[in-house]
C-alpha positions in Angstrom: 214.7 109.6 51.3 214.0 106.4 49.7 216.9 107.0 47.2 219.3 108.5 49.8 219.0 105.5 52.5 220.1 102.8 50.5 223.3 104.9 49.2 224.1 105.5 52.9 223.9 102.0 53.8 225.8 100.9 50.8 228.4 103.3 51.4 228.5 102.1 55.0 228.9 98.9 54.1 231.9 99.4 51.8 233.4 101.5 54.8 232.8 98.5 56.9 234.6 96.2 54.2 237.6 98.2 53.8 238.4 98.7 57.4 238.3 94.9 58.2 241.5 93.6 56.4 244.3 94.3 59.1 245.3 90.5 59.2 245.1 90.0 55.4 248.7 89.4 55.1 250.8 86.7 56.8 254.6 86.3 57.0 256.4 83.2 57.9 259.7 81.9 57.7 262.6 80.4 59.9 265.1 81.3 62.5 268.6 80.8 61.7 270.2 77.5 61.7 273.8 78.6 61.3 275.8 77.8 58.3 273.6 74.8 57.7 270.6 76.2 56.1 269.6 79.5 54.8 267.0 81.8 55.8 266.7 84.0 53.1 263.2 82.8 52.2 260.3 84.1 53.5 256.5 82.9 52.7 254.0 85.9 52.2 250.2 84.7 52.3 248.1 87.4 51.0 244.5 86.8 51.6 243.2 90.0 49.9 244.4 89.1 46.5 241.6 89.6 43.8 241.8 86.2 42.9 241.6 84.5 46.4 244.4 83.5 48.8 247.9 83.8 46.9 251.2 82.6 48.2 254.6 84.0 47.3 257.9 83.9 48.4 260.2 87.0 49.2 264.1 86.1 49.0 265.0 88.0 52.0 266.2 87.4 55.4 263.3 85.9 57.3 264.3 85.5 60.9 261.1 84.1 62.9 261.2 82.0 65.7 258.3 82.0 68.2 257.0 85.7 67.9 255.4 86.6 64.7 253.2 89.8 64.1 252.2 91.9 61.1 249.9 94.6 60.4 248.2 95.7 57.1 246.3 98.6 56.1 242.3 98.8 55.3 243.0 97.3 51.9 245.0 94.5 53.2 248.4 95.7 52.0 251.1 94.9 54.5 252.4 98.0 56.6 255.0 96.5 58.8 255.9 93.2 61.1 257.9 92.2 63.9 259.7 89.1 65.2 259.9 90.5 68.6 263.6 91.8 68.2 262.8 94.6 65.5 260.2 96.2 63.4 260.4 96.1 59.9 258.3 98.3 57.3 256.8 97.0 54.0 260.0 97.1 52.2 261.4 94.8 54.3 264.2 97.4 56.2 264.1 98.3 59.9 261.9 101.2 60.6 263.6 104.1 62.4 264.0 103.4 66.0 262.6 100.0 65.3 265.7 97.7 66.5 266.2 96.7 69.9 262.5 95.6 71.2 262.5 93.8 74.7 265.9 94.9 76.0 267.9 92.7 78.1 270.2 89.6 78.0 267.7 87.5 76.3 267.8 90.3 73.3 271.4 90.4 73.6 272.0 86.4 73.2 269.5 85.7 70.7 268.2 88.9 68.5 267.7 89.4 65.9 267.3 86.0 65.5 263.8 86.2 66.5 261.6 86.5 69.9 261.5 83.5 72.1 257.9 84.4 73.4 255.2 82.3 71.9 252.0 84.6 71.2 254.2 87.1 72.9 253.6 90.4 70.4 250.6 91.5 69.1 249.5 94.8 67.1 246.5 96.8 67.6 245.2 100.1 66.0 245.0 103.1 68.0 241.4 103.9 68.8 241.9 107.5 68.2 244.1 107.6 65.3 244.0 105.4 62.3 247.5 106.1 61.3 248.9 105.0 64.7 249.5 101.5 65.8 250.3 100.1 69.5 252.7 96.9 69.7 252.1 95.1 73.2 255.3 93.0 73.5 256.7 90.7 76.4 260.5 90.2 77.3 262.6 87.4 78.9 265.0 87.1 81.5 267.1 84.1 82.7 265.5 82.6 85.7 267.5 82.1 89.0 270.7 81.6 86.9 269.0 78.4 85.7 268.4 77.1 82.0 265.0 78.3 82.3 263.5 81.8 81.2 260.8 83.6 82.0 258.6 86.4 80.9 259.5 89.7 83.2 258.0 92.6 81.3 255.2 93.7 79.2 256.1 96.7 77.1 254.3 98.9 74.6 255.5 100.4 71.5 253.9 102.8 69.1 254.6 103.1 65.1 253.3 106.3 63.1 252.5 105.4 59.5 252.4 109.2 58.6 256.3 109.3 59.4 259.1 108.6 56.9 257.2 109.2 53.6 254.3 107.0 54.8 256.9 104.0 55.5 256.5 104.3 59.3 258.6 105.2 62.5 258.9 104.2 65.9 257.6 107.1 68.0 257.6 105.3 71.3 259.4 102.1 72.4 259.8 99.7 75.4 257.2 101.3 77.7 256.6 99.2 80.8 253.1 98.3 81.3 253.7 95.3 83.6 257.1 94.8 85.6 255.9 91.5 86.9 256.5 87.8 85.8 254.0 86.9 83.4 252.9 83.5 81.9 254.2 83.6 78.2 251.6 84.8 75.6 249.3 88.0 75.6 245.9 88.3 73.7 243.5 91.1 72.8 239.8 91.7 72.0 237.6 94.7 71.4 235.7 96.6 74.1 232.1 96.4 74.1 232.0 99.9 72.7 233.7 98.3 69.6 236.4 100.8 69.7 238.9 100.6 72.7 240.8 97.3 73.2 241.4 94.9 76.2 244.8 93.2 76.2 245.2 90.4 78.6 248.2 88.7 80.2 248.6 86.3 83.2 250.4 85.7 86.4 253.1 83.1 86.3 252.8 80.7 89.0 249.7 82.2 90.2 245.9 82.6 89.2 245.7 86.5 88.5 245.1 87.8 85.3 246.0 91.4 84.1 244.0 93.4 81.9 244.9 96.6 80.2 242.6 99.0 78.5 243.6 100.8 75.3 241.4 103.9 74.6 242.0 106.7 72.2 244.1 108.6 75.1 246.4 105.5 75.2 246.9 103.1 78.1 243.9 104.0 80.3 243.6 101.4 82.6 245.8 98.5 84.1 243.8 96.1 86.3 243.8 92.6 87.4 241.4 89.8 88.9 242.3 86.3 90.5 240.5 83.5 89.1 240.4 79.8 88.5 243.5 77.3 89.6 247.1 78.5 89.8 249.1 78.4 86.5 252.3 76.3 85.9 255.6 77.9 85.3 254.9 77.6 81.4 253.4 74.6 79.9 254.3 75.8 75.8 250.8 76.3 74.7 248.5 78.8 73.2 245.9 81.3 74.4 242.8 83.1 72.8 239.8 84.7 72.5 236.5 83.2 70.5 235.7 85.5 67.5 232.4 86.8 69.4 234.7 88.1 71.9 232.5 85.8 74.7 234.9 83.4 75.7 238.6 83.1 76.6 240.7 79.9 76.7 244.3 78.7 77.4 245.5 75.1 76.7 249.1 73.5 77.5 250.2 70.4 78.4 250.7 71.1 82.0 247.7 72.9 83.0 245.2 71.5 80.1 242.5 73.6 78.9 241.4 76.2 81.2 238.1 78.2 79.8 236.3 81.4 80.9 233.4 83.5 79.9 234.4 87.1 79.2 232.6 90.3 79.7 233.9 93.2 77.0 232.3 95.7 78.9 234.0 95.2 82.2 237.1 93.1 80.9 236.0 90.6 83.7 236.7 86.8 83.4 233.8 84.5 84.9 233.0 80.8 84.8 236.0 79.1 84.9 236.2 75.6 84.0 239.2 73.2 83.9 239.4 70.0 81.4 242.0 67.5 81.0 242.1 67.0 77.6 245.4 64.8 76.7 247.5 64.3 79.3 249.9 61.7 77.7 251.7 64.2 75.5 253.9 66.4 77.1 254.8 68.9 74.1 253.6 72.1 72.4 249.8 72.6 72.0 247.7 74.7 70.2 244.2 76.3 70.2 241.5 77.8 68.0 238.1 78.9 68.2 235.8 78.1 65.1 234.5 81.0 63.2 231.1 80.9 64.7 232.6 80.6 68.4 230.8 77.2 69.2 233.6 75.0 68.6 236.9 74.9 70.2 240.0 73.0 68.4 242.9 71.7 70.7 245.8 70.0 69.3 249.2 68.1 70.8 252.0 66.9 68.7 250.1 64.0 67.5 246.3 64.6 67.9 243.6 67.3 66.9 240.3 67.4 69.3 237.0 69.1 68.8 235.0 70.4 71.7 231.3 71.5 71.2 230.7 74.7 73.5 227.3 74.4 73.3 227.0 70.8 74.7 225.5 70.3 78.3 229.1 68.6 79.1 231.4 69.9 77.0 234.3 67.7 78.1 232.1 64.8 77.2 231.7 66.1 73.7 235.5 65.6 72.9 235.8 64.2 69.4 239.2 63.2 67.6 239.2 64.8 64.4 242.8 64.3 63.4 246.0 62.1 64.5 249.4 62.3 63.0 249.8 60.2 59.7 253.5 59.7 60.1 254.8 62.2 57.3 258.0 63.2 57.5 259.8 66.1 55.9 263.3 66.1 54.6 265.4 69.5 55.0 269.2 69.7 54.4 269.4 66.0 55.0 267.3 65.8 58.0 264.1 64.3 58.6 261.3 66.1 60.5 257.9 65.0 61.3 255.2 67.2 60.3 253.4 67.3 63.6 250.7 69.5 65.2 251.3 72.6 66.6 250.0 76.3 67.1 246.9 77.6 64.9 245.2 80.9 63.9 242.0 81.3 62.3 242.3 82.9 59.0 240.3 85.5 57.3 238.5 82.8 54.8 237.0 80.5 57.5 239.9 78.1 57.7 241.9 77.6 60.7 245.7 77.1 59.9 248.3 75.1 61.8 251.9 75.1 61.9 254.1 72.3 62.9 257.8 72.4 64.6 260.9 71.9 62.7 261.8 73.4 59.6 258.8 72.2 57.2 257.0 73.6 54.1 253.3 72.4 55.3 250.6 74.1 56.9 247.5 71.9 58.3 244.6 73.2 57.5 240.9 72.8 59.1 238.8 73.6 55.9 235.2 73.7 57.7 235.9 74.5 61.5 232.1 75.5 62.0 231.1 71.7 61.4 231.0 68.8 63.9 233.4 66.0 64.1 235.1 64.9 61.1 232.9 66.9 59.0 235.4 69.6 59.9 237.3 68.4 57.2 241.1 68.6 58.8 243.5 68.2 55.8 247.1 67.3 57.1 249.9 69.1 54.9 246.6 71.0 53.3 248.8 74.1 52.3 252.4 73.4 50.8 254.5 76.6 51.3 257.5 77.7 49.0 259.8 78.2 52.1 260.0 76.2 55.1 258.7 77.7 58.6 259.3 76.9 62.3 256.9 77.1 65.2 255.4 80.5 65.0 252.7 81.6 63.3 251.1 85.2 63.1 249.1 86.3 66.5 246.0 88.2 65.5 243.0 89.4 67.3 239.7 89.4 65.6 239.9 93.1 64.0 236.1 92.5 62.6 234.5 92.2 65.8 231.9 95.0 66.4 232.4 96.3 63.0 229.3 94.7 61.2 231.7 92.9 59.2 231.5 89.1 59.6 234.7 87.4 61.5 235.8 85.5 57.8 235.0 86.2 54.3 234.0 83.0 52.4 234.7 84.5 49.0 238.4 83.9 49.5 239.8 80.8 47.8 243.0 79.2 47.3 244.3 80.1 43.8 247.6 78.6 44.1 248.1 74.9 43.1 246.6 72.7 45.8 248.9 70.4 47.6 248.4 66.5 47.4 250.3 63.9 49.4 252.5 62.2 47.2 250.8 58.8 46.4 252.4 56.1 48.6 254.0 53.2 46.7 253.0 50.5 49.2 255.8 50.2 51.5 255.1 48.1 54.6 257.4 48.3 57.6 256.2 45.9 60.4 255.3 44.8 63.1 254.3 47.8 64.9 255.0 48.1 67.7 258.1 46.6 67.1 261.1 45.0 69.4 264.3 43.4 68.2 263.7 43.0 64.3 261.9 45.3 61.6 260.9 44.1 58.3 260.4 46.1 55.1 258.5 44.8 52.4 256.7 46.5 49.2 254.3 45.0 46.7 256.6 45.9 43.8 260.4 45.6 43.3 262.2 48.7 43.7 263.9 49.4 40.4 266.6 51.6 41.8 268.8 51.2 45.1 266.8 52.8 48.0 267.6 53.8 51.7 265.4 53.4 54.6 266.2 55.7 57.6 265.0 55.5 60.8 264.9 58.7 63.1 264.1 59.3 66.7 261.4 61.8 68.1 264.0 64.9 67.7 264.6 64.3 64.0 268.2 62.7 64.4 269.0 59.8 62.1 269.6 56.7 64.4 269.7 54.0 61.6 270.1 53.5 57.9 269.8 50.5 55.8 270.0 49.8 52.2 267.0 48.4 50.2 268.6 46.2 47.2 267.0 46.7 43.6 264.9 43.8 42.7 264.2 42.6 46.3 260.9 42.6 47.8 261.4 42.0 51.4 264.4 43.2 54.0 265.0 42.6 57.5 266.7 44.6 60.0 268.0 44.6 63.5 266.8 46.9 66.0 269.5 46.0 68.8 270.4 49.0 70.7 267.6 51.1 70.3 265.7 52.4 73.3 262.0 52.2 73.5 259.9 54.9 72.2 258.4 56.8 69.1 260.2 57.0 65.8 259.7 57.8 62.3 260.9 55.9 59.1 261.4 57.1 55.4 262.1 55.2 52.1 263.6 57.1 49.6 265.9 56.8 46.3 267.9 59.5 44.2 266.5 62.4 46.5 262.7 61.4 46.3 260.6 60.3 49.0 258.7 57.0 48.2 257.2 56.6 51.8 257.2 57.4 55.4 255.5 56.5 58.9 256.2 56.2 62.4 257.3 53.2 64.5 256.8 52.4 67.9 259.5 50.0 69.6 258.8 48.4 73.1 261.4 45.5 74.0 
């Protein structure tokens, strides 16, 4: 027996390891921009490569807007993915019956360019059949003939990977789970039996939380509870469970942070707490828990905060661990500030963050378990071969209850690490400015250069030429409104320096 038992434990460990890589392939790209820029470039982030994190590009049609989800097998190899409009297999072909997810007017007007629900789709392996997968996904509708849209359906769709010669087939599609208006976004966590799944959605303009139980028999329970404050119409935020499944959080600029405890046995939320994190920025927000579930990260467009969830006063523990450095990215003759947005915990103990606007970078929290600045947040810490916009894959913690840790510390980034281009000492001042702007550098520009000024939406509002051989320049700000702007100095297609500027008159 003493020889058999170690073998059993070793074999069990191998099985656990082999069954825990469903989130090891991330796909990211752009939604179409008309004829102004192409969309045939998709980033593939492979966390399961033998050498570590491998980033490649596929020169294929990549239509991702807000909805983004993918499924990998037990070895981390891609099986299929969806943008909320269709389901494509690992060969990037639409599966049989894989078109026309989320039917309605929004689909008719916007698909196949990408779904408009942030975190509005998630993939769960069937508890009773390892070859079947459930996709839960939300649909939009126009709200009272206004410019606003709202989520009006929660559907589920089933993929069978044994069909179509192992490439997958959609065997059930657009089955209604909830037929009522919901807040944008859904999340999932394993039941305490470590086999079934809870799916959580929220009532729009209310404080009702829906819970759906997925078992080996399919949808076994649809229930709800009322708790906490009323939700807004939509605050453009993010929600997630902690990796250990004991907490649920939602953060947006309207409702701010809503934090709950969660019971994986009953599916009940409790211990509701509301906290105002940053009420000054009315913009998209992001949220992610650390791997050890002890810290919570919250992003606005320009700031990244950390909370200590074990502190006696959680809000008092709020620490600023990152602030936008003013960097802008040029994409087809337009400049986009690489701001902060949505986050996702990776299988390598790091938290990855997208920006908005087509940019070829992701921000990275390298040590999210550590307190304060020791978390090592690096802006543009990951350079991508293709630009991305808004979306980031929406994954639950597939390893919860498997005996395998939430992340794998052995994964390393094997591609060339991105380093910010060295700044050339360009000084743009004063900041804030009123009626004049001065540009000065500690070297004489040897070639003609240009200083661009962009508003908060990325539109160029001023363009000034910097003469070669001249150290100082002065420009008028007449006609520009108060607000936040971004500047860039470039020459012959190369960026020399960039930053942000506030105008107050």
